[in-house]
N, C-alpha and C positions, 0 to 999 in steps of 0.2 A: 215727925211723929215717930215715938219710940214704940217699938214691939217690947211685947211681955218678954219672960225667958221662957223658952221653951219647955214643954212640961217633960218632965223626967220619965224616963221609961221605967216600967213595971219591972223589975228584975225578979221573973220566974224563975222555978227549978226545972229544966230541960229532965225529961222521961229518960231514965237510963236505956242504953240498946241493948235488946235480948242477944245474946250471943248462944250461937247453936251448940249442942251438946255432942260430944264426939259420937255418940250412938247415933244422931242424924245423919252427920257425916258418912258413917259407916254405910247405912242402908242407900245412901243416893251411891256411893261407891259400890255397892253390890247391885243396883238398878242398872248403872251403866255398864256393870259387866255383863250383866243377864241380855241387855240390848244387843251390845257388842257380838256376844256368842250367836245370838239369834240371827243376827244381821251376817255373819259367818256361815252360820249353817244354811240360811239362804243361800248364799254365793256359794257354798260348795255343792249344794244340791242342783243349784244351775249349772254349774260348771260339769257336772255330773251327767245331768238328763243332756247336756250338750254334747258331752263326750257319746253317750251311749247312743245317741240320734245319728250322730257322725259315723259310729261302728255298724250301726243297724242298716245307715245307708249303703256304707261300702260292701258289706255282706251282701245286700239284694244286688247291688251292682255288678259283684263278682258272679254271683248267681246267671245273671240276665248275659254275662262275657261268656261262660260257661254254656248255658242254651244256644247263643250264637254260633259258638265254636264247634259245638257238637250236635249237628241237626238229626244226626240218623243214631245216635247213641245217647240215650238217657241216664245211663246208669253215672258219668262225671256231675251229672246235675244233683243226683242224689245224693254222693258221696259230699257233694260241698253243701246240700242241704243239711246233712246229717251234721256236720263238723261245728256249720255256724249255728246251728239251733241248740247244741250242748253249748258252745263258748257265749255265747251272746244270753242266754238264758239261766247262767250259773249252772248247769248241769252236769252229771255226770255222764250220762248216756245221753246219744241222739240215734234216734232209728226211724227209717224208712219203709213202709211196706206198700207193697201192690196187692190190688185186687182184681182179677180177672172175672169177676161174676160170680163164683162159685170157692176159689181157694186164694187163700190171702199166702203171699211171697216175699222173701226178705227182699227188699231193693238195698238197702245200704245201713249199716251199724258202724258206730262211732265210737269209742269211749272204751268198748266192751273189753273184758280181761280174756286171754284165750279159752279159757273153760267156758265163761259165761257165752262168747260168740260161737262156740262148738254147741253147747245146747240149745241156744236159741234157734241155730242155722239147723239142727238136728228136730226141731219141734215142728219146721215148715218144709212143703205147704200143708196149710192145715184149713179148715172150714172157720169162720168166724164164729165167737163165741164171748158171752156175755162176761164170762169169768176171766176172759183177757182183754184188756183196756184197750187195745188197739183194734180187737175184733168188737168191742162193745162200741167205738165208734164208728165201725163200717155197719153196723146193724143198726144203729141209732140218726146215721146222717146228721150226727151232731158233733161239739166238742166235749172231752172226757175230761174233767178236770179234777183231780183228787188229792187236797191237801194231805191226806196220811193214809199209806194203803193201809197200814196195820187195822184201820177203821172202816175199812171197807168192805161190807161184808161178802161182795161177790167174787172178789177178786180171789182166784187160785192158783197163782204162781209165786208162792211165798219162796221156795228152792231157788227158784231163778232168779227173784229179786234179793236174795240172801248174798249172791254173789258178786253184788255190786253196791250193796247198802241201800238199794230203793226206798224212799220214805214218801216221795211225793212225785206226781206223773202229771203230763198233759199232754193229750193227743187230740190232733186238728184234723179231720176227715180230708180227703183231694174229693172237691166236689165238683163234676162238669155238669151242670143243670141238676137234673135230681139222679143222676150218675156217680156211684163211687167207686174212684180209681185206684184208693189207696188213703195211707194216713201216714203224718209227721208227727213224732212224739219226741218228748224228749224228760228224763228222771232226774231228780235232785238227792242227795243223801240227807237233806234235812227237811225236816217237817214245817210244811205253811203253803199258803197258796201263791202262785204264781202272779205277777204283776199284771195290770191290764194292758202296758206295752209289751210284757213278753207274750202274753195272749196273742195281741195283734200282728208282732212280729212274726210269730208260727205261723198264721192265717196268712201274711204274705209267703212265706216258704211255700205254704200248701197250693197256692194258686199259683207260685210260679213252677211247681212240680207239675200241674195240671197243663199249663202252658209246656212244658218240654215233652209232657206225654205228647199231645196232640201234634207237638213239630215233627216228632219222629212218625207218627201215624201219617202224618200228610208227606213227609219226605220218601215214605215207603212208597204210597200210591202215586206220587208223580215217578218214582225211578220205573216202578212196574209199568206205569204207561207208558214212560219215556222209550221204555225195551219194546212195548208193544208197537208203537210208532215208527220204531227203527226198523224191525222185523216186518212191518208194511210196506215202508218206502221201499225195500229190499227186494221185497217180492213185486212191486210194481216195478222198480227200475228192471227187474229181468224179464218182464213182459214186456215193457218198451223195448228191450234190446231185442226181442223177437220180432217184435211188431217191425221195428226198423228194418232189421235183414229180409223180412218177409218183403216189405214194398220197395226194398231200394233194390234187388238182385232177383232173378230166377234161378239163381244158382242153388238147388236144395241141398247141394255139400255145405255152403253158408249156412241155411237154415237148420240144419241138422247139429253143426259143430258149434254156431254161434259165431258173433264176431272176432275178429283177430285179439289174441290177447286172454281170451277168456279160458280157464282152467280146465273147464267140463265142458262136454256139448250139452247144448239146451234140450236136444231129443235125443232119449239114449234108447228108447225102444221099439223104435221104428228103424225100417229098412228102405231104404229107396231102390226101386227095379228099374233099370236102364230102357224096358221096353214101355213104347206109347202103344196107345190105343184112342180109338174114337169113341166118345161118348155119345149118349142117344141125341145131343142136342147139334152133334156134327164137331163138337171142339176136341182138340187134342191137348191130351195133358200125360203127365208121368204118373205111372202108377204106383201106389204105396201098398208096400205088401207089410203088415205087422209080422214082429217076429216071432209072435207064438203063434203062426200058421203051420200046419203039418205041410209036407214034403206034397201030398195028394192035392192039397188046396192050391199050391203054388204051382203046379203044374197045369192046373186046369186054368188059372189066370192066365199065366203066358199062352195056352194052346188056343183055348174057346174065348178067354176075354175079347179080345180083338174083333172076333166074327161075329160074337153077339153085340155088340157093341156098347159094351160095359166099360 
């Protein structure tokens, strides 16, 4: 059976392919560049945060080492805190102040010029006041954060601020419970708020300063207690030597002079009379005559004491 011819394919014209204009290509390029820039920015920010975290960790570890190596002196700790606060917060100055319950005292200053440090030290000790930002932190027991000192109506140390171009300032109080022990502060030359990471870092420094102060206090108490116990042990040892001498010998010279090798006599204000007399109970004992008795009393003891049974 013969097949018929295949039907002829219809020849229809294909639609032309639309070509993209150069403007569209430029937009795509710009989008890709924008995405690449954003990715690079995110990568840079991540690396920056990582570097800052490492630097902050190194600073806190350094301060802890200083605390461990200076248990009796808080000054090296304050100096390390002031130095790292200014360095890690982008500040021009770092300062630590102590508060004794009535007056504020300079703890440590970093980054001050010679004139600025002289003016600052001359202003202390002083009572805390709100016109001084560190004093305001003491009075309020709270963080004081001023992005622009010129816009703060209570700040009244513009002459001092002009010596180092203070424009923004952050102060954290050192708190032990509800008690204020001092402040940690940093100033910057540019206007603007401090970042949360910087505020948190300064709070960590303030907590470490409290630890250092408490360690020094406990170390001083322990040292005083140790000296007291050492003195008590020495007194008990001396009494033990006297008791041993009395129980081991009847030689009163040994009792009064102490055991061999003792530089000073145990009994210095007493003399021993060689006479013996009989007590009322009939026992014989050596008579002790105090060095403070007059000659008349001594003669009385020597002549009448034995006859009257004294």
